[in-house]
PDB file of N, CA, C and O in Angstrom:
ATOM      1  N   MET A   1       0.658  -1.146   0.350  1.00  0.00           N
ATOM      2  CA  MET A   1      -0.005   0.116  -0.002  1.00  0.00           C
ATOM      3  C   MET A   1       0.783   1.298  -0.098  1.00  0.00           C
ATOM      4  O   MET A   1       0.497   2.293  -0.764  1.00  0.00           O
ATOM      5  N   LEU A   2       1.988   1.095   0.747  1.00  0.00           N
ATOM      6  CA  LEU A   2       3.185   2.323   0.415  1.00  0.00           C
ATOM      7  C   LEU A   2       3.555   2.277  -1.087  1.00  0.00           C
ATOM      8  O   LEU A   2       4.137   3.269  -1.525  1.00  0.00           O
ATOM      9  N   GLU A   3       3.373   1.566  -1.674  1.00  0.00           N
ATOM     10  CA  GLU A   3       3.917   1.489  -3.067  1.00  0.00           C
ATOM     11  C   GLU A   3       3.199   2.440  -4.052  1.00  0.00           C
ATOM     12  O   GLU A   3       3.598   3.064  -5.035  1.00  0.00           O
ATOM     13  N   LEU A   4       1.788   2.312  -3.335  1.00  0.00           N
ATOM     14  CA  LEU A   4       0.649   3.043  -4.328  1.00  0.00           C
ATOM     15  C   LEU A   4       0.942   4.425  -3.871  1.00  0.00           C
ATOM     16  O   LEU A   4       1.340   5.389  -4.527  1.00  0.00           O
ATOM     17  N   ASP A   5       0.640   4.311  -2.515  1.00  0.00           N
ATOM     18  CA  ASP A   5       0.992   5.743  -2.087  1.00  0.00           C
ATOM     19  C   ASP A   5       2.132   6.919  -2.625  1.00  0.00           C
ATOM     20  O   ASP A   5       2.022   8.145  -2.660  1.00  0.00           O
ATOM     21  N   ALA A   6       3.215   6.068  -3.010  1.00  0.00           N
ATOM     22  CA  ALA A   6       4.348   6.828  -3.650  1.00  0.00           C
ATOM     23  C   ALA A   6       3.891   7.127  -4.829  1.00  0.00           C
ATOM     24  O   ALA A   6       3.529   8.274  -5.091  1.00  0.00           O
ATOM     25  N   ASP A   7       3.845   6.137  -5.705  1.00  0.00           N
ATOM     26  CA  ASP A   7       3.099   5.950  -7.191  1.00  0.00           C
ATOM     27  C   ASP A   7       2.044   7.586  -6.859  1.00  0.00           C
ATOM     28  O   ASP A   7       2.557   8.670  -7.136  1.00  0.00           O
ATOM     29  N   LEU A   8       0.913   7.535  -6.392  1.00  0.00           N
ATOM     30  CA  LEU A   8      -0.352   8.494  -6.443  1.00  0.00           C
ATOM     31  C   LEU A   8       0.854  10.162  -5.833  1.00  0.00           C
ATOM     32  O   LEU A   8       0.576  11.276  -6.277  1.00  0.00           O
ATOM     33  N   ALA A   9       1.733  10.019  -5.113  1.00  0.00           N
ATOM     34  CA  ALA A   9       2.295  11.476  -5.060  1.00  0.00           C
ATOM     35  C   ALA A   9       3.119  11.574  -6.294  1.00  0.00           C
ATOM     36  O   ALA A   9       3.275  12.700  -6.766  1.00  0.00           O
ATOM     37  N   GLU A  10       3.680  10.536  -6.894  1.00  0.00           N
ATOM     38  CA  GLU A  10       4.462  11.088  -8.106  1.00  0.00           C
ATOM     39  C   GLU A  10       3.876  11.549  -9.228  1.00  0.00           C
ATOM     40  O   GLU A  10       4.374  12.274 -10.089  1.00  0.00           O
ATOM     41  N   ALA A  11       2.628  11.024  -9.166  1.00  0.00           N
ATOM     42  CA  ALA A  11       1.836  11.621 -10.501  1.00  0.00           C
ATOM     43  C   ALA A  11       1.720  12.817 -10.324  1.00  0.00           C
ATOM     44  O   ALA A  11       1.856  13.568 -11.289  1.00  0.00           O
ATOM     45  N   LEU A  12       1.364  13.458  -8.717  1.00  0.00           N
ATOM     46  CA  LEU A  12       1.188  14.565  -8.550  1.00  0.00           C
ATOM     47  C   LEU A  12       2.150  15.573  -8.755  1.00  0.00           C
ATOM     48  O   LEU A  12       1.930  16.750  -9.040  1.00  0.00           O
ATOM     49  N   TRP A  13       3.367  14.947  -8.566  1.00  0.00           N
ATOM     50  CA  TRP A  13       4.528  15.853  -8.522  1.00  0.00           C
ATOM     51  C   TRP A  13       4.671  15.931 -10.322  1.00  0.00           C
ATOM     52  O   TRP A  13       4.729  17.031 -10.871  1.00  0.00           O
ATOM     53  N   ALA A  14       4.713  14.764 -11.042  1.00  0.00           N
ATOM     54  CA  ALA A  14       4.581  15.225 -12.600  1.00  0.00           C
ATOM     55  C   ALA A  14       3.879  16.055 -13.241  1.00  0.00           C
ATOM     56  O   ALA A  14       4.128  16.376 -14.403  1.00  0.00           O
ATOM     57  N   LEU A  15       2.795  16.558 -12.476  1.00  0.00           N
ATOM     58  CA  LEU A  15       1.495  17.748 -13.107  1.00  0.00           C
ATOM     59  C   LEU A  15       2.769  18.746 -12.936  1.00  0.00           C
ATOM     60  O   LEU A  15       2.773  19.627 -13.797  1.00  0.00           O
ATOM     61  N   ASP A  16       3.759  18.798 -12.094  1.00  0.00           N
ATOM     62  CA  ASP A  16       4.458  20.351 -11.889  1.00  0.00           C
ATOM     63  C   ASP A  16       5.675  20.210 -13.007  1.00  0.00           C
ATOM     64  O   ASP A  16       6.434  21.160 -13.201  1.00  0.00           O
ATOM     65  N   GLN A  17       5.794  19.122 -13.636  1.00  0.00           N
ATOM     66  CA  GLN A  17       7.285  18.959 -14.138  1.00  0.00           C
ATOM     67  C   GLN A  17       7.087  20.079 -15.446  1.00  0.00           C
ATOM     68  O   GLN A  17       5.981  20.346 -15.915  1.00  0.00           O
ATOM     69  N   PRO A  18       8.675  20.812 -16.044  1.00  0.00           N
ATOM     70  CA  PRO A  18       8.052  21.232 -17.292  1.00  0.00           C
ATOM     71  C   PRO A  18       8.193  20.107 -18.781  1.00  0.00           C
ATOM     72  O   PRO A  18       8.835  19.094 -19.061  1.00  0.00           O
ATOM     73  N   LYS A  19       7.280  20.908 -19.393  1.00  0.00           N
ATOM     74  CA  LYS A  19       7.034  20.039 -20.636  1.00  0.00           C
ATOM     75  C   LYS A  19       8.163  19.410 -21.133  1.00  0.00           C
ATOM     76  O   LYS A  19       9.097  20.158 -21.423  1.00  0.00           O
ATOM     77  N   GLY A  20       8.308  18.237 -21.300  1.00  0.00           N
ATOM     78  CA  GLY A  20       9.577  17.681 -22.280  1.00  0.00           C
ATOM     79  C   GLY A  20      10.610  17.351 -21.064  1.00  0.00           C
ATOM     80  O   GLY A  20      11.798  17.106 -21.275  1.00  0.00           O
ATOM     81  N   ARG A  21      10.135  17.368 -20.018  1.00  0.00           N
ATOM     82  CA  ARG A  21      10.549  16.904 -18.622  1.00  0.00           C
ATOM     83  C   ARG A  21      10.828  15.194 -18.692  1.00  0.00           C
ATOM     84  O   ARG A  21      11.788  14.496 -19.018  1.00  0.00           O
ATOM     85  N   ILE A  22       9.452  14.939 -18.205  1.00  0.00           N
ATOM     86  CA  ILE A  22       9.155  13.566 -18.232  1.00  0.00           C
ATOM     87  C   ILE A  22       8.514  12.713 -19.653  1.00  0.00           C
ATOM     88  O   ILE A  22       8.524  13.258 -20.756  1.00  0.00           O
ATOM     89  N   ASP A  23       7.974  11.332 -19.445  1.00  0.00           N
ATOM     90  CA  ASP A  23       7.476  10.778 -20.341  1.00  0.00           C
ATOM     91  C   ASP A  23       5.984  10.895 -20.182  1.00  0.00           C
ATOM     92  O   ASP A  23       5.333  10.111 -19.491  1.00  0.00           O
ATOM     93  N   GLY A  24       5.512  11.821 -20.794  1.00  0.00           N
ATOM     94  CA  GLY A  24       3.931  12.329 -20.082  1.00  0.00           C
ATOM     95  C   GLY A  24       3.457  10.959 -20.697  1.00  0.00           C
ATOM     96  O   GLY A  24       4.175  10.205 -20.041  1.00  0.00           O
ATOM     97  N   ASP A  25       2.794  10.218 -21.443  1.00  0.00           N
ATOM     98  CA  ASP A  25       2.432   9.224 -21.892  1.00  0.00           C
ATOM     99  C   ASP A  25       2.653   7.836 -21.005  1.00  0.00           C
ATOM    100  O   ASP A  25       1.748   7.032 -20.785  1.00  0.00           O
ATOM    101  N   ALA A  26       4.161   7.687 -20.489  1.00  0.00           N
ATOM    102  CA  ALA A  26       4.165   6.729 -19.746  1.00  0.00           C
ATOM    103  C   ALA A  26       3.838   7.184 -18.190  1.00  0.00           C
ATOM    104  O   ALA A  26       3.572   6.424 -17.259  1.00  0.00           O
ATOM    105  N   MET A  27       3.917   8.446 -18.159  1.00  0.00           N
ATOM    106  CA  MET A  27       3.702   8.995 -16.608  1.00  0.00           C
ATOM    107  C   MET A  27       2.145   8.461 -16.678  1.00  0.00           C
ATOM    108  O   MET A  27       1.859   7.708 -15.747  1.00  0.00           O
ATOM    109  N   GLU A  28       1.134   8.710 -17.584  1.00  0.00           N
ATOM    110  CA  GLU A  28      -0.227   9.062 -17.589  1.00  0.00           C
ATOM    111  C   GLU A  28      -0.631   7.549 -17.649  1.00  0.00           C
ATOM    112  O   GLU A  28      -1.678   7.222 -17.090  1.00  0.00           O
ATOM    113  N   ARG A  29       0.161   6.562 -18.316  1.00  0.00           N
ATOM    114  CA  ARG A  29       0.109   4.944 -17.707  1.00  0.00           C
ATOM    115  C   ARG A  29      -0.216   4.268 -16.532  1.00  0.00           C
ATOM    116  O   ARG A  29      -0.921   3.447 -15.946  1.00  0.00           O
ATOM    117  N   ASP A  30       0.840   5.206 -16.516  1.00  0.00           N
ATOM    118  CA  ASP A  30       1.327   4.550 -14.396  1.00  0.00           C
ATOM    119  C   ASP A  30       0.581   5.174 -13.603  1.00  0.00           C
ATOM    120  O   ASP A  30       0.464   4.592 -12.524  1.00  0.00           O
ATOM    121  N   THR A  31      -0.231   6.559 -13.730  1.00  0.00           N
ATOM    122  CA  THR A  31      -1.021   6.553 -12.715  1.00  0.00           C
ATOM    123  C   THR A  31      -2.224   6.219 -13.076  1.00  0.00           C
ATOM    124  O   THR A  31      -3.050   6.074 -12.175  1.00  0.00           O
ATOM    125  N   LEU A  32      -2.625   6.017 -14.429  1.00  0.00           N
ATOM    126  CA  LEU A  32      -4.305   5.230 -14.169  1.00  0.00           C
ATOM    127  C   LEU A  32      -3.979   3.772 -13.875  1.00  0.00           C
ATOM    128  O   LEU A  32      -4.925   3.108 -13.451  1.00  0.00           O
ATOM    129  N   ALA A  33      -2.746   3.121 -14.033  1.00  0.00           N
ATOM    130  CA  ALA A  33      -2.803   1.645 -13.210  1.00  0.00           C
ATOM    131  C   ALA A  33      -2.494   1.791 -11.936  1.00  0.00           C
ATOM    132  O   ALA A  33      -2.582   0.762 -11.266  1.00  0.00           O
ATOM    133  N   SER A  34      -2.101   2.919 -11.304  1.00  0.00           N
ATOM    134  CA  SER A  34      -2.597   2.860  -9.806  1.00  0.00           C
ATOM    135  C   SER A  34      -3.145   3.469  -9.238  1.00  0.00           C
ATOM    136  O   SER A  34      -3.113   3.581  -8.013  1.00  0.00           O
ATOM    137  N   LEU A  35      -4.125   4.302 -10.384  1.00  0.00           N
ATOM    138  CA  LEU A  35      -5.568   4.899  -9.733  1.00  0.00           C
ATOM    139  C   LEU A  35      -6.681   3.646 -10.039  1.00  0.00           C
ATOM    140  O   LEU A  35      -7.891   3.588  -9.821  1.00  0.00           O
ATOM    141  N   ALA A  36      -5.958   2.901 -10.498  1.00  0.00           N
ATOM    142  CA  ALA A  36      -6.943   1.341 -11.148  1.00  0.00           C
ATOM    143  C   ALA A  36      -6.754   0.552  -9.545  1.00  0.00           C
ATOM    144  O   ALA A  36      -7.636  -0.177  -9.091  1.00  0.00           O
ATOM    145  N   ARG A  37      -5.562   0.822  -8.871  1.00  0.00           N
ATOM    146  CA  ARG A  37      -5.533  -0.342  -7.544  1.00  0.00           C
ATOM    147  C   ARG A  37      -6.207   0.233  -6.425  1.00  0.00           C
ATOM    148  O   ARG A  37      -6.395  -0.422  -5.400  1.00  0.00           O
ATOM    149  N   ILE A  38      -6.482   1.104  -6.521  1.00  0.00           N
ATOM    150  CA  ILE A  38      -7.272   1.835  -5.056  1.00  0.00           C
ATOM    151  C   ILE A  38      -7.762   1.196  -4.476  1.00  0.00           C
ATOM    152  O   ILE A  38      -7.469   1.018  -3.294  1.00  0.00           O
ATOM    153  N   PRO A  39      -9.048   0.380  -5.306  1.00  0.00           N
ATOM    154  CA  PRO A  39     -10.209  -0.109  -4.486  1.00  0.00           C
ATOM    155  C   PRO A  39      -9.810  -1.117  -4.125  1.00  0.00           C
ATOM    156  O   PRO A  39     -10.180  -1.354  -2.974  1.00  0.00           O
ATOM    157  N   ALA A  40      -9.071  -2.043  -4.655  1.00  0.00           N
ATOM    158  CA  ALA A  40      -8.437  -2.993  -3.987  1.00  0.00           C
ATOM    159  C   ALA A  40      -7.653  -2.982  -2.510  1.00  0.00           C
ATOM    160  O   ALA A  40      -7.698  -3.802  -1.593  1.00  0.00           O
ATOM    161  N   ALA A  41      -6.812  -1.554  -2.665  1.00  0.00           N
ATOM    162  CA  ALA A  41      -6.097  -1.752  -1.472  1.00  0.00           C
ATOM    163  C   ALA A  41      -6.824  -0.927  -0.546  1.00  0.00           C
ATOM    164  O   ALA A  41      -6.331  -0.738   0.566  1.00  0.00           O
ATOM    165  N   ARG A  42      -8.096  -0.333  -0.896  1.00  0.00           N
ATOM    166  CA  ARG A  42      -8.791   0.221   0.236  1.00  0.00           C
ATOM    167  C   ARG A  42      -9.451  -0.871   0.823  1.00  0.00           C
ATOM    168  O   ARG A  42      -9.679  -0.715   2.022  1.00  0.00           O
ATOM    169  N   GLU A  43      -9.885  -2.103   0.250  1.00  0.00           N
ATOM    170  CA  GLU A  43     -10.480  -3.515   0.890  1.00  0.00           C
ATOM    171  C   GLU A  43      -9.472  -4.110   1.383  1.00  0.00           C
ATOM    172  O   GLU A  43      -9.808  -4.748   2.381  1.00  0.00           O
ATOM    173  N   GLN A  44      -8.161  -4.215   1.094  1.00  0.00           N
ATOM    174  CA  GLN A  44      -7.014  -4.910   1.770  1.00  0.00           C
ATOM    175  C   GLN A  44      -7.023  -4.449   3.295  1.00  0.00           C
ATOM    176  O   GLN A  44      -7.306  -5.157   4.262  1.00  0.00           O
ATOM    177  N   LEU A  45      -6.562  -2.791   3.299  1.00  0.00           N
ATOM    178  CA  LEU A  45      -6.834  -2.179   4.823  1.00  0.00           C
ATOM    179  C   LEU A  45      -8.309  -2.106   5.334  1.00  0.00           C
ATOM    180  O   LEU A  45      -8.294  -2.770   6.369  1.00  0.00           O
ATOM    181  N   LEU A  46      -9.195  -1.776   5.193  1.00  0.00           N
ATOM    182  CA  LEU A  46     -10.460  -2.132   5.938  1.00  0.00           C
ATOM    183  C   LEU A  46     -10.677  -3.651   6.151  1.00  0.00           C
ATOM    184  O   LEU A  46     -11.642  -3.923   6.864  1.00  0.00           O
ATOM    185  N   GLU A  47     -10.022  -4.601   5.709  1.00  0.00           N
ATOM    186  CA  GLU A  47      -9.943  -5.911   6.262  1.00  0.00           C
ATOM    187  C   GLU A  47      -9.294  -6.324   7.195  1.00  0.00           C
ATOM    188  O   GLU A  47      -9.525  -7.403   7.740  1.00  0.00           O
ATOM    189  N   LEU A  48      -8.167  -5.352   7.604  1.00  0.00           N
ATOM    190  CA  LEU A  48      -7.038  -5.356   8.551  1.00  0.00           C
ATOM    191  C   LEU A  48      -7.383  -4.762  10.158  1.00  0.00           C
ATOM    192  O   LEU A  48      -6.712  -4.874  11.184  1.00  0.00           O
ATOM    193  N   LEU A  49      -8.448  -4.222   9.971  1.00  0.00           N
ATOM    194  CA  LEU A  49      -9.390  -3.660  10.734  1.00  0.00           C
ATOM    195  C   LEU A  49     -10.278  -4.323  11.812  1.00  0.00           C
ATOM    196  O   LEU A  49     -10.798  -5.351  11.380  1.00  0.00           O
ATOM    197  N   ALA A  50     -10.609  -4.024  13.124  1.00  0.00           N
ATOM    198  CA  ALA A  50     -11.484  -4.471  13.669  1.00  0.00           C
ATOM    199  C   ALA A  50     -12.991  -4.105  12.986  1.00  0.00           C
ATOM    200  O   ALA A  50     -13.025  -3.375  11.995  1.00  0.00           O
ATOM    201  N   VAL A  51     -14.161  -4.623  13.538  1.00  0.00           N
ATOM    202  CA  VAL A  51     -15.255  -4.149  13.167  1.00  0.00           C
ATOM    203  C   VAL A  51     -15.495  -2.655  13.364  1.00  0.00           C
ATOM    204  O   VAL A  51     -15.759  -1.780  12.539  1.00  0.00           O
ATOM    205  N   GLU A  52     -15.332  -2.607  14.676  1.00  0.00           N
ATOM    206  CA  GLU A  52     -15.601  -0.933  15.070  1.00  0.00           C
ATOM    207  C   GLU A  52     -14.599  -0.286  15.173  1.00  0.00           C
ATOM    208  O   GLU A  52     -14.649   0.627  15.998  1.00  0.00           O
ATOM    209  N   GLU A  53     -13.221  -0.493  14.351  1.00  0.00           N
ATOM    210  CA  GLU A  53     -12.223   0.445  13.724  1.00  0.00           C
ATOM    211  C   GLU A  53     -12.606   0.856  12.315  1.00  0.00           C
ATOM    212  O   GLU A  53     -12.258   1.929  11.821  1.00  0.00           O
ATOM    213  N   ARG A  54     -13.499  -0.252  11.564  1.00  0.00           N
ATOM    214  CA  ARG A  54     -13.297   0.034  10.143  1.00  0.00           C
ATOM    215  C   ARG A  54     -14.678   0.982  10.042  1.00  0.00           C
ATOM    216  O   ARG A  54     -15.054   1.638   9.070  1.00  0.00           O
ATOM    217  N   GLU A  55     -15.392   0.827  11.516  1.00  0.00           N
ATOM    218  CA  GLU A  55     -17.270   1.703  11.308  1.00  0.00           C
ATOM    219  C   GLU A  55     -16.330   3.403  11.654  1.00  0.00           C
ATOM    220  O   GLU A  55     -16.436   4.480  11.068  1.00  0.00           O
ATOM    221  N   ALA A  56     -15.632   3.077  12.597  1.00  0.00           N
ATOM    222  CA  ALA A  56     -14.942   4.525  13.127  1.00  0.00           C
ATOM    223  C   ALA A  56     -14.150   5.303  11.493  1.00  0.00           C
ATOM    224  O   ALA A  56     -14.589   6.390  11.116  1.00  0.00           O
ATOM    225  N   LEU A  57     -13.079   4.642  10.731  1.00  0.00           N
ATOM    226  CA  LEU A  57     -12.581   4.875   9.606  1.00  0.00           C
ATOM    227  C   LEU A  57     -13.709   5.416   8.928  1.00  0.00           C
ATOM    228  O   LEU A  57     -13.822   6.641   8.963  1.00  0.00           O
ATOM    229  N   LEU A  58     -14.580   4.743   8.308  1.00  0.00           N
ATOM    230  CA  LEU A  58     -15.283   5.011   7.393  1.00  0.00           C
ATOM    231  C   LEU A  58     -16.500   5.633   7.469  1.00  0.00           C
ATOM    232  O   LEU A  58     -17.204   5.719   6.462  1.00  0.00           O
ATOM    233  N   ALA A  59     -16.941   6.203   8.818  1.00  0.00           N
ATOM    234  CA  ALA A  59     -17.816   7.501   9.279  1.00  0.00           C
ATOM    235  C   ALA A  59     -16.367   8.732   8.978  1.00  0.00           C
ATOM    236  O   ALA A  59     -16.575   9.527   8.062  1.00  0.00           O
ATOM    237  N   SER A  60     -15.378   8.821   9.515  1.00  0.00           N
ATOM    238  CA  SER A  60     -14.481   9.671   9.465  1.00  0.00           C
ATOM    239  C   SER A  60     -14.446  10.026   8.004  1.00  0.00           C
ATOM    240  O   SER A  60     -14.578  11.233   7.802  1.00  0.00           O
ATOM    241  N   VAL A  61     -14.297   9.252   6.903  1.00  0.00           N
ATOM    242  CA  VAL A  61     -14.517   9.068   5.544  1.00  0.00           C
ATOM    243  C   VAL A  61     -15.357  10.846   4.741  1.00  0.00           C
ATOM    244  O   VAL A  61     -14.965  11.813   4.088  1.00  0.00           O
ATOM    245  N   VAL A  62     -16.585  10.367   5.326  1.00  0.00           N
ATOM    246  CA  VAL A  62     -17.561  11.318   4.928  1.00  0.00           C
ATOM    247  C   VAL A  62     -17.069  12.904   5.378  1.00  0.00           C
ATOM    248  O   VAL A  62     -17.124  13.884   4.635  1.00  0.00           O
ATOM    249  N   THR A  63     -16.515  12.887   6.967  1.00  0.00           N
ATOM    250  CA  THR A  63     -16.116  14.320   7.161  1.00  0.00           C
ATOM    251  C   THR A  63     -15.320  15.154   6.954  1.00  0.00           C
ATOM    252  O   THR A  63     -15.210  16.368   7.126  1.00  0.00           O
ATOM    253  N   ALA A  64     -14.384  13.818   6.287  1.00  0.00           N
ATOM    254  CA  ALA A  64     -12.377  14.258   5.489  1.00  0.00           C
ATOM    255  C   ALA A  64     -13.135  14.747   4.242  1.00  0.00           C
ATOM    256  O   ALA A  64     -12.934  15.898   3.855  1.00  0.00           O
ATOM    257  N   ARG A  65     -13.931  14.001   3.635  1.00  0.00           N
ATOM    258  CA  ARG A  65     -13.826  14.240   2.033  1.00  0.00           C
ATOM    259  C   ARG A  65     -14.820  15.878   1.991  1.00  0.00           C
ATOM    260  O   ARG A  65     -14.833  16.884   1.282  1.00  0.00           O
ATOM    261  N   SER A  66     -15.390  15.486   2.926  1.00  0.00           N
ATOM    262  CA  SER A  66     -16.156  17.485   2.795  1.00  0.00           C
ATOM    263  C   SER A  66     -15.634  18.781   2.927  1.00  0.00           C
ATOM    264  O   SER A  66     -16.022  19.919   2.663  1.00  0.00           O
ATOM    265  N   ARG A  67     -14.276  18.075   3.590  1.00  0.00           N
ATOM    266  CA  ARG A  67     -13.444  19.401   4.031  1.00  0.00           C
ATOM    267  C   ARG A  67     -12.163  19.569   3.260  1.00  0.00           C
ATOM    268  O   ARG A  67     -11.579  20.645   3.139  1.00  0.00           O
ATOM    269  N   LEU A  68     -11.918  18.851   2.939  1.00  0.00           N
ATOM    270  CA  LEU A  68     -10.799  18.366   1.532  1.00  0.00           C
ATOM    271  C   LEU A  68     -10.608  19.142   0.776  1.00  0.00           C
ATOM    272  O   LEU A  68     -11.629  19.227   0.094  1.00  0.00           O
ATOM    273  N   THR A  69      -9.526  20.141   0.281  1.00  0.00           N
ATOM    274  CA  THR A  69     -10.109  20.943  -1.262  1.00  0.00           C
ATOM    275  C   THR A  69      -8.570  20.218  -2.117  1.00  0.00           C
ATOM    276  O   THR A  69      -7.614  19.588  -1.665  1.00  0.00           O
ATOM    277  N   LEU A  70      -8.860  20.589  -3.244  1.00  0.00           N
ATOM    278  CA  LEU A  70      -7.823  19.674  -4.446  1.00  0.00           C
ATOM    279  C   LEU A  70      -6.037  19.988  -4.039  1.00  0.00           C
ATOM    280  O   LEU A  70      -5.037  19.298  -4.235  1.00  0.00           O
ATOM    281  N   SER A  71      -6.204  21.193  -3.474  1.00  0.00           N
ATOM    282  CA  SER A  71      -4.294  21.672  -3.262  1.00  0.00           C
ATOM    283  C   SER A  71      -4.204  20.749  -2.057  1.00  0.00           C
ATOM    284  O   SER A  71      -3.094  20.231  -1.933  1.00  0.00           O
ATOM    285  N   ASP A  72      -5.327  20.340  -0.917  1.00  0.00           N
ATOM    286  CA  ASP A  72      -4.724  19.038   0.297  1.00  0.00           C
ATOM    287  C   ASP A  72      -4.056  18.345  -0.543  1.00  0.00           C
ATOM    288  O   ASP A  72      -2.858  18.545  -0.341  1.00  0.00           O
ATOM    289  N   ALA A  73      -4.210  17.699  -1.303  1.00  0.00           N
ATOM    290  CA  ALA A  73      -3.563  16.582  -1.956  1.00  0.00           C
ATOM    291  C   ALA A  73      -2.147  16.516  -2.199  1.00  0.00           C
ATOM    292  O   ALA A  73      -1.476  15.486  -2.269  1.00  0.00           O
ATOM    293  N   TYR A  74      -1.603  18.141  -2.367  1.00  0.00           N
ATOM    294  CA  TYR A  74       0.057  18.302  -2.522  1.00  0.00           C
ATOM    295  C   TYR A  74       0.984  18.644  -1.187  1.00  0.00           C
ATOM    296  O   TYR A  74       2.134  19.078  -1.127  1.00  0.00           O
ATOM    297  N   LEU A  75      -0.060  18.242  -0.023  1.00  0.00           N
ATOM    298  CA  LEU A  75       0.497  18.831   1.403  1.00  0.00           C
ATOM    299  C   LEU A  75       1.812  17.680   1.306  1.00  0.00           C
ATOM    300  O   LEU A  75       2.881  18.290   1.278  1.00  0.00           O
ATOM    301  N   GLU A  76       1.912  16.822   1.273  1.00  0.00           N
ATOM    302  CA  GLU A  76       3.221  16.403   1.880  1.00  0.00           C
ATOM    303  C   GLU A  76       3.832  16.029   0.629  1.00  0.00           C
ATOM    304  O   GLU A  76       4.552  15.052   0.840  1.00  0.00           O
ATOM    305  N   VAL A  77       3.857  16.328  -0.407  1.00  0.00           N
ATOM    306  CA  VAL A  77       4.876  16.044  -1.406  1.00  0.00           C
ATOM    307  C   VAL A  77       5.924  17.098  -1.475  1.00  0.00           C
ATOM    308  O   VAL A  77       5.889  18.329  -1.494  1.00  0.00           O
ATOM    309  N   PRO A  78       7.127  15.959  -1.514  1.00  0.00           N
ATOM    310  CA  PRO A  78       8.092  17.137  -1.229  1.00  0.00           C
ATOM    311  C   PRO A  78       8.662  18.085  -2.414  1.00  0.00           C
ATOM    312  O   PRO A  78       9.197  17.569  -3.396  1.00  0.00           O
ATOM    313  N   GLY A  79       8.557  19.203  -2.313  1.00  0.00           N
ATOM    314  CA  GLY A  79       9.168  19.771  -3.360  1.00  0.00           C
ATOM    315  C   GLY A  79       8.154  20.908  -3.321  1.00  0.00           C
ATOM    316  O   GLY A  79       8.537  22.060  -3.521  1.00  0.00           O
ATOM    317  N   ARG A  80       6.943  20.644  -3.085  1.00  0.00           N
ATOM    318  CA  ARG A  80       5.655  21.478  -3.617  1.00  0.00           C
ATOM    319  C   ARG A  80       4.997  22.083  -2.742  1.00  0.00           C
ATOM    320  O   ARG A  80       4.415  21.545  -1.800  1.00  0.00           O
ATOM    321  N   ASP A  81       5.052  23.628  -3.064  1.00  0.00           N
ATOM    322  CA  ASP A  81       4.312  24.133  -1.920  1.00  0.00           C
ATOM    323  C   ASP A  81       2.768  24.264  -2.737  1.00  0.00           C
ATOM    324  O   ASP A  81       2.502  24.687  -3.862  1.00  0.00           O
ATOM    325  N   PRO A  82       2.195  23.897  -2.019  1.00  0.00           N
ATOM    326  CA  PRO A  82       0.406  23.912  -2.125  1.00  0.00           C
ATOM    327  C   PRO A  82      -0.152  25.157  -2.340  1.00  0.00           C
ATOM    328  O   PRO A  82      -1.318  25.310  -2.703  1.00  0.00           O
ATOM    329  N   PHE A  83       0.733  26.170  -2.102  1.00  0.00           N
ATOM    330  CA  PHE A  83       0.064  27.619  -2.118  1.00  0.00           C
ATOM    331  C   PHE A  83       0.760  28.703  -3.285  1.00  0.00           C
ATOM    332  O   PHE A  83       0.798  29.933  -3.332  1.00  0.00           O
ATOM    333  N   ALA A  84       1.277  27.647  -4.175  1.00  0.00           N
ATOM    334  CA  ALA A  84       1.953  28.518  -5.303  1.00  0.00           C
ATOM    335  C   ALA A  84       0.777  28.001  -6.208  1.00  0.00           C
ATOM    336  O   ALA A  84       0.178  26.930  -6.307  1.00  0.00           O
ATOM    337  N   GLY A  85       0.695  29.414  -6.918  1.00  0.00           N
ATOM    338  CA  GLY A  85      -0.034  29.235  -8.379  1.00  0.00           C
ATOM    339  C   GLY A  85      -1.401  28.927  -8.265  1.00  0.00           C
ATOM    340  O   GLY A  85      -2.084  28.763  -9.276  1.00  0.00           O
TER     341      GLY A  85
END
């Protein structure tokens, strides 16, 4: 699951790169493959939790999603200033 997190952070990083610096087609393929892995990874994580923990986590998802902005996705991406541009 940590590999998937890193892949998605890399996809966000790639959006900030100058044109021609990376292979955009390859990055798109990799990103789409990573996005396709999210549902299975989510289910694996939920299966590791006790029923009470799972219920609490799923309840908090509703609250978190209602408060997050698109710029929040960049908050922990090294070298990315979420307040730039």
